[in-house]
N, C-alpha and C positions, 0 to 999 in steps of 0.2 A: 570553529564549533563552539558554541556554549553549550555546557551539559546541564542536566536538572540542578545538579548542586550549585551552578553558577560558576563553575571552574571553566578554562578555557583548554582545547584540546585542538591540534589540528586534524582536520579532516582527514579519514581513512577509507580511501575506496574498498579495500580489500574488507574492512569491517561490514560496509554496506551490501557488499555483495554475500558475505557469511550469512547478515541477518536477512536476506532475501531467500538465500539458500536453505538456511534452517527452517524458514516458515513454509516452504515448497520441498521439504524432506518427503520421500515416498510419495511424490506428485508426480505425475506424468508431465514435468515442465521442464523444457529444452534450457540447458545452461546458456545459449544463445539467447533465448529469450529473456532470461534475468539479466545479461549483461545488456540488451537494449534497454531494458528496464533501467539499470543502474546510469547509463549514459543519459537516458531522459531525464531522470531524477537529479543527478548533477546539472544539466544544462538549466532546469528549471531554478535550482538553487542559485548557479551562477548568474542569473539574469537579475536576481533579489538585488546585486549590487552591494550586501552588507554582511556582516558575519550573521550566520542562521544557527539556530537553536536545534538542538538535537530534538525537540518537539516538532519541531518545523518539519525537517526530515523525515520522521516518523508520519507525519500525516501526508507526506508525498509519497511516502512508501506505501501505506494504507491505498491511497488511489490508487496507485499502480496495480497493487496484487488484487484489489478489489476488481479490476477488469482482468486480470490473469488467471485468478483461481479463489473461489469464495473460501474455501477451506483454508489456504495458506493466508489469506486478507483476516479470515478468525482467528488464526493462530497467531499472527503477527499484532493484531489489533487486541488481543487480549494480555501481550507484555506491555504493547506500546500504553496502553490506557488503564494497565493494572489493574485488571479483573480481579475480584476478590469473592464474587458472588456468584450463584449460577444465574440470578436474575440478568446480571451483567451480560452472560452470555446469550442470552434469550432476545433480549433488548437489541444487542448486536445482529443476531440471527433475523429477528423480525424486520430491522430497518434493511438490512439486505435484500429481505424477501420482499420487501415494498417497492425496492430499487429496480430489481427483476420485473416486478410486475408492470411499474410503470413504463419501462423500456420495451417491454413487450407490448404494452399498449400503442405505445408512438408507432411501432413499427406495423402495426394494423393500421394505423392513421394514415401514416406515410410511408406506405411500400415503397422499395428500390425499385427504379425504372428497368424494365427487361429491356434488352438489348438484342 
């Protein structure tokens, strides 16, 4: 893995699990769900076939957390993207709100078939 400072270090699954767990702290998210997210992220990284950067891993983590828990996503994003101003949080929250609204509209247009 290539870090932000361009140094290299071996990928550490435990660090990834700990990062997700920290973002999900005091949220009602099961460890099983987090472990599955880590498995998915690792699978996505391994299919790339090349050395991955910590930024790429962070992007995968944010995508998973966005689907799992919005608060955990914002916590992780604030560190990963290095938010320094409140405006950056507001922008992230607004983008998340637009995504949720779009998904809800799509569900209205294409409701699941009833069995």
